C-alpha positions in Angstrom: -31.2 -13.8 -15.4 -30.4 -10.4 -14.0 -30.9 -10.3 -10.2 -29.0 -7.4 -8.6 -26.9 -5.7 -11.2 -24.9 -2.8 -9.7 -22.0 -2.1 -12.0 -21.7 -1.6 -15.8 -19.1 -0.8 -18.3 -18.4 -1.3 -22.0 -15.6 -2.3 -24.4 -16.6 -0.1 -27.3 -13.9 -1.2 -29.7 -14.7 -4.8 -28.9 -18.5 -4.2 -29.0 -19.0 -5.9 -25.6 -20.8 -4.9 -22.4 -19.7 -6.1 -18.9 -21.7 -6.1 -15.6 -21.5 -7.5 -12.1 -24.4 -9.1 -10.2 -24.3 -9.0 -6.4 -26.9 -11.8 -6.1 -24.9 -14.3 -8.2 -21.6 -12.8 -7.1 -20.4 -13.0 -10.7 -19.2 -10.8 -13.5 -20.8 -11.3 -16.9 -20.2 -10.1 -20.5 -22.2 -10.1 -23.7 -22.0 -8.8 -27.2 -23.7 -5.4 -27.5 -26.1 -6.6 -30.2 -27.0 -9.8 -28.3 -27.1 -8.6 -24.7 -30.9 -8.7 -24.6 -30.8 -12.5 -25.0 -29.8 -14.2 -21.7 -28.5 -17.2 -23.6 -25.7 -15.1 -24.9 -24.6 -14.0 -21.5 -21.1 -15.2 -20.7 -19.7 -15.7 -17.2 -16.3 -14.0 -16.9 -15.6 -14.3 -13.2 -17.5 -16.6 -10.9 -15.3 -17.4 -7.9 -13.4 -15.8 -5.1 -15.8 -12.8 -5.0 -18.1 -11.5 -2.3 -19.2 -8.1 -3.4 -18.1 -7.0 -6.9 -19.6 -3.6 -6.6 -17.8 -1.8 -9.4 -15.9 -2.7 -12.5 -13.9 -0.9 -15.2 -12.8 -2.0 -18.6 -9.3 -1.4 -20.1 -10.3 -1.4 -23.7 -6.7 -1.0 -25.0 -5.0 -3.9 -23.2 -8.0 -6.2 -22.9 -8.4 -6.3 -19.1 -11.1 -5.7 -16.5 -10.7 -4.3 -13.0 -13.1 -4.6 -10.1 -13.5 -3.8 -6.4 -14.7 -6.0 -3.7 -15.8 -4.2 -0.5 -16.1 -7.4 1.6 -12.7 -8.9 0.6 -11.2 -5.4 0.6 -9.4 -5.9 -2.7 -8.9 -4.6 -6.2 -8.4 -7.3 -8.8 -7.6 -7.6 -12.5 -8.4 -10.2 -15.1 -8.4 -10.6 -18.9 -11.7 -9.9 -20.5 -12.3 -13.6 -21.0 -11.6 -14.3 -17.4 -8.9 -16.9 -18.0 -6.2 -15.1 -16.1 -6.7 -13.1 -12.9 -4.8 -11.6 -10.1 -5.4 -9.6 -6.8 -3.6 -6.4 -7.4 -4.2 -4.5 -4.1 -5.2 -6.1 -0.8 -3.7 -3.8 1.8 -4.9 -0.4 3.0 -8.4 -0.9 1.6 -11.5 -0.6 3.8 -14.6 -0.3 1.6 -13.4 0.2 -2.0 -16.3 1.3 -4.1 -16.1 2.9 -7.6 -13.2 2.5 -10.0 -12.2 4.1 -13.3 -9.2 3.4 -15.6 -7.0 5.5 -17.9 -5.4 3.0 -20.3 -3.7 5.8 -22.3 -1.5 6.7 -19.3 -1.9 3.4 -17.5 -3.5 4.7 -14.3 -6.6 3.7 -12.3 -8.5 5.7 -9.7 -10.9 4.5 -7.0 -13.0 5.6 -4.1 -13.0 4.1 -0.6 -15.8 5.1 1.8 -14.5 3.2 4.9 -13.7 4.7 8.2 -10.9 6.8 6.6 -12.7 7.8 3.4 -10.4 8.7 0.5 -9.7 8.7 -3.3 -6.6 6.9 -4.5 -4.7 6.2 -7.7 -2.1 3.7 -8.9 -0.7 2.2 -12.0 -2.8 -0.4 -13.8 -0.2 -2.9 -12.5 -0.8 -1.8 -8.9 2.4 0.2 -8.6 3.0 3.9 -7.6 -0.1 4.0 -5.3 -0.9 7.5 -3.9 -3.8 9.1 -2.1 -5.4 12.1 -3.9 -8.2 13.1 -1.5 -8.2 12.4 2.2 -10.0 15.4 3.8 -13.6 16.8 3.5 -14.8 13.5 2.2 -17.2 11.0 3.8 -19.1 8.7 1.4 -17.4 8.9 -2.0 -19.4 6.8 -4.3 -19.1 7.1 -8.1 -16.0 8.4 -9.8 -15.3 9.2 -13.5 -12.5 10.6 -15.5 -12.5 13.3 -18.1 -9.6 12.0 -20.2 -9.4 15.1 -22.4 -9.0 17.5 -19.6 -7.4 15.0 -17.2 -9.8 15.7 -14.3 -11.6 13.4 -11.9 -15.2 13.9 -10.9 -16.9 12.2 -7.9 -20.1 12.4 -5.8 -20.3 12.2 -2.0 -23.8 10.9 -1.0 -23.4 12.0 2.7 -22.0 15.5 2.0 -24.4 15.9 -1.0 -21.6 17.2 -3.2 -20.3 16.8 -6.7 -16.6 17.7 -6.9 -13.6 17.5 -9.3 -9.8 17.4 -8.9 -6.8 17.1 -11.2 -5.4 13.6 -11.7 -2.3 14.6 -9.6 -4.4 16.0 -6.7 -4.3 19.6 -7.7 -7.1 22.2 -8.3 -9.9 20.6 -6.2 -13.4 22.2 -6.7 -16.8 21.6 -5.4 -19.3 22.1 -8.3 -22.6 21.3 -6.5 -23.4 21.4 -2.8 -27.1 20.9 -2.6 -29.1 18.3 -0.6 -32.2 18.7 -2.8 -30.3 18.3 -6.1 -28.0 15.6 -4.7 -30.2 13.6 -2.3 -28.3 10.3 -2.7 -26.0 10.4 -5.7 -24.6 7.0 -6.7 -22.6 7.1 -9.9 -21.7 9.6 -12.6 -20.2 10.1 -16.1 -18.8 13.1 -17.9 -18.8 14.0 -21.6 -17.9 17.2 -23.3 -19.4 20.0 -21.2 -21.9 17.9 -19.2 -21.7 15.7 -16.1 -24.4 13.1 -15.6 -25.3 11.3 -12.4 -27.8 8.8 -10.9 -29.6 9.7 -7.7 -31.2 6.9 -5.7 -32.9 9.4 -3.4 -34.8 11.1 -6.2 -34.8 7.9 -8.3 -33.7 10.0 -11.2 -30.9 10.7 -13.7 -29.7 14.3 -13.8 -27.1 16.5 -15.6 -25.3 19.8 -15.1 -22.5 21.9 -16.5 -19.2 20.2 -15.7 -17.4 23.5 -15.2 -19.8 25.5 -13.1 -22.4 23.0 -11.7 -25.2 25.1 -13.1 -28.0 24.2 -15.5 -29.1 21.2 -13.4 -31.6 19.2 -15.5 -33.6 16.1 -14.8 -33.2 13.6 -17.7 -35.2 10.7 -16.3 -37.2 10.1 -13.2 -39.5 7.6 -11.4 -36.9 4.9 -11.8 -36.7 2.0 -9.4 -33.0 2.1 -8.3 -30.7 3.8 -10.8 -27.3 2.3 -9.9 -24.8 2.9 -12.6 -24.5 5.2 -15.7 -22.2 5.3 -18.7 -22.1 7.4 -21.8 -21.9 5.5 -25.1 -19.7 7.3 -27.6 -16.7 6.4 -29.6 -14.8 9.4 -28.3 -15.1 8.0 -24.8 -12.6 5.2 -25.6 -9.9 6.4 -28.0 -7.7 3.9 -29.6 -4.2 3.5 -28.0 -1.1 1.4 -28.3 -1.0 -1.9 -26.6 2.7 -2.4 -25.7 2.0 -6.0 -24.7 1.6 -6.9 -28.4 4.4 -4.8 -29.8 7.5 -6.1 -31.5 5.9 -9.5 -32.2 5.8 -10.3 -28.5 2.9 -12.6 -27.4 1.5 -11.2 -24.2 4.7 -9.1 -23.8 6.7 -12.2 -23.4 5.0 -12.8 -20.0 4.0 -16.3 -19.0 0.8 -15.2 -17.2 -0.4 -11.5 -17.2 1.0 -8.5 -19.1 -0.1 -5.4 -17.2 0.5 -1.8 -18.4 2.9 0.2 -16.2 2.1 3.8 -15.2 3.7 6.4 -17.5 5.4 8.8 -15.0 8.2 9.9 -17.3 9.9 9.0 -20.6 12.0 6.3 -18.9 9.0 4.5 -17.3 8.6 0.9 -18.5 5.6 0.2 -20.7 4.5 -2.9 -19.0 5.3 -5.4 -16.3 4.6 -9.1 -16.0 2.4 -10.5 -13.2 1.7 -13.9 -11.8 -1.4 -15.5 -10.1 -1.8 -15.0 -6.3 -0.1 -18.2 -5.4 3.0 -17.6 -7.5 5.7 -15.0 -8.0 8.0 -13.9 -10.8 11.2 -15.7 -11.4 14.6 -14.0 -11.9 13.9 -13.3 -15.6 10.8 -11.3 -14.5 8.6 -13.1 -17.1 8.0 -16.6 -15.9 6.1 -17.6 -12.8 7.4 -19.9 -10.0 5.8 -21.1 -6.8 5.8 -18.5 -4.1 8.0 -19.3 -1.1 6.0 -20.7 1.8 6.3 -19.2 5.3 5.2 -21.4 8.2 3.5 -19.4 11.0 4.5 -20.4 14.5 1.8 -22.3 16.4 -0.3 -20.1 18.7 -3.3 -20.4 20.8 -6.4 -20.6 18.6 -8.7 -17.7 18.6 -12.3 -17.3 17.4 -12.1 -15.4 14.1 -14.3 -12.3 13.7 -17.3 -13.1 11.4 -17.1 -11.8 7.9 -20.2 -9.8 6.9 -22.3 -11.6 4.4 -23.8 -8.5 2.9 -21.8 -5.5 1.7 -23.2 -2.0 1.2 -23.4 -1.7 -2.5 -22.6 1.3 -4.6 -21.7 1.9 -8.2 -18.8 2.4 -10.4 -18.6 5.6 -12.5 -17.8 5.1 -16.2 -16.7 7.8 -18.6 -18.8 7.6 -21.6 -20.8 9.8 -24.0 -23.8 11.2 -25.7 -26.3 8.4 -25.4 -27.0 7.8 -21.7 -27.4 4.3 -20.4 -28.6 3.4 -16.9 -29.0 0.2 -14.9 -31.5 -0.3 -12.2 -31.6 -2.9 -9.5 -34.6 -4.2 -7.5 -32.5 -4.7 -4.4 -29.6 -2.6 -3.3 -28.1 -2.4 0.2 -27.7 1.2 1.3 -24.3 2.4 2.6 -24.3 2.9 6.4 -22.5 5.5 8.4 -18.9 4.2 8.8 -19.0 5.4 12.4 -21.9 3.1 13.3 -22.1 0.3 10.8 -18.6 -0.8 10.0 -17.6 -4.1 11.6 -14.2 -4.2 13.3 -12.2 -7.3 12.5 -9.8 -8.5 15.1 -6.5 -9.9 13.9 -6.6 -13.6 13.4 -3.9 -16.0 14.6 -3.0 -19.2 12.9 -3.0 -22.3 15.2 -2.0 -25.9 14.5 -4.6 -28.2 15.9 -4.9 -31.9 16.1 -8.0 -34.0 15.9 -8.7 -33.5 19.6 -8.9 -29.8 19.0 -5.8 -28.9 21.1 -2.9 -26.9 19.9 0.0 -29.1 18.8 3.1 -27.4 20.3 6.5 -28.4 18.9 9.2 -29.4 21.3 11.8 -26.8 22.2 15.1 -27.6 20.6 18.0 -28.0 23.0 20.5 -27.0 20.4 19.9 -23.4 21.2 21.5 -23.7 24.7 24.6 -25.3 23.1 24.8 -22.5 20.6 24.8 -19.9 23.4 27.7 -21.7 25.1 29.7 -21.9 21.8 29.4 -18.2 21.5 30.0 -17.1 25.1 33.0 -19.4 26.0 35.3 -18.3 23.2 34.6 -14.6 24.0 35.5 -15.2 27.7 38.7 -17.0 26.7 39.7 -14.2 24.3 39.1 -11.6 27.1 41.4 -13.6 29.4 44.2 -13.9 26.8 44.0 -10.2 26.1 44.1 -9.3 29.8 47.2 -11.5 30.4 48.9 -10.0 27.3 48.4 -6.5 28.8 49.9 -7.5 32.1 53.0 -9.1 30.4 53.5 -6.0 28.3 53.3 -3.7 31.3 55.8 -5.9 33.2 58.2 -5.9 30.2 58.0 -2.2 29.9 58.9 -1.5 33.5 61.7 -4.0 33.4 63.3 -2.3 30.4 63.2 1.2 31.8 66.7 2.7 31.9 68.1 4.8 34.7 71.0 7.2 33.9 73.5 8.6 36.6 75.3 11.9 35.8 78.6 12.7 37.6 78.8 16.3 36.3 80.7 18.8 38.5 77.8 21.1 38.3 75.8 18.8 40.5 78.7 18.4 43.1 78.2 19.7 46.7 79.7 23.1 47.3 79.4 23.4 51.0 80.1 21.2 53.9 76.5 21.5 55.1 74.0 19.0 54.0 71.1 20.5 52.1 67.8 19.5 53.7 64.5 20.0 51.8 62.5 20.2 54.9 63.1 21.5 58.5 62.5 19.3 61.5 61.8 22.2 63.8 60.0 25.4 63.3 60.4 28.7 65.1 56.7 29.0 65.4 56.6 25.9 67.6 55.1 23.7 65.0 56.9 20.4 64.4 56.9 19.2 60.7 56.8 15.5 60.1 60.1 13.8 59.4 60.6 13.5 55.6 63.2 12.0 53.4 66.1 14.3 52.5 68.0 14.2 49.1 71.6 14.9 48.6 72.4 17.1 45.5 75.5 15.1 44.9 73.6 12.3 43.2 70.5 13.7 41.3 68.3 11.2 39.4 66.7 11.8 36.1 64.3 9.1 35.0 63.9 8.6 31.2 61.1 6.6 29.9 62.3 4.8 26.8 59.7 3.6 24.5 
């Protein structure tokens, strides 16, 4: 039974529809022709989710992607839900809408947290980069024009509908009107039109995707129009699944085969991935247990409470001529990030016993011996080097040669003895007694090395 459906997308080649329900905290799927019968609803993901607000289907590689604004994650799973992995868990505050481009193997998402932004990465989580970080506050729905390679998004606080190139170039604001964009939630684009849902007006509207003109109300007096997709075969063109090429089953990967972003002609077509508790082995295909790291015992702290309810928004899905909308009877409204966001203090891991006290390990005494083993040899080496320098200096002085020359040039030519200094001065000043040298025996000192 549908309770609070907030996200919707389709696998048109596979004739399946996918949706997420915040009340049940699950993702479901059904055949398009049997979706009206609840007995044919299949549960795809039913665990480790808090607020699956948006989802997107990779119709080429057979995977689904979704955001969780409470767990602050972006995850991926096969369309049957048998294999799943958390792709991105860092640097996300309140991830909202998500859209994929399986032809070039990229995904794009909005984040309306304290630092609102629009980001992109490969479908394997690699090559992550921010596209929009300024003049943005509550980015909700996002969609992709695959033909023209442009992104479109709505900002429910700034009351704008904008577009930008997939590499962050050529940003334009198409509509800036509080009356026409009271509280836009999700959007889709097809050919020359852009379509969006508005919870403020409880309506579905459209406009020219290039100019923002010709705003038209397509449906009104709805309860809570959450998500919108356009159903048309051109919205999901057929592409090559490299994970099934060359007779490889799942690309030779033991767990998940994820398409890699195509940046240049040398980019790999796919990479293997493992579940959250495992990592790739050296062959980059098989999975092995992830190395465990033991956190040092610390004083236990009271963890900040995790919010039980998440502000719910919608994913934007590129689709086509027939417009499909989903409504929800209950939908939490996004709050101002400056006033409603809950700050989570860092949590520390503590080892506690049954009595509730921290079990502190004994300090090993081996560390003191280690210091001695290092310091003492260094001191001994210094002493040996100092002694060697002293011995060398003594040997050098001892082996210095003194040469005496008996050359007649240096013989005394007068009977008077040559004095270097006078003992008495005519000016009455008496110089100190100094040593006098005789020129008969001059000394030349040679330093022989």
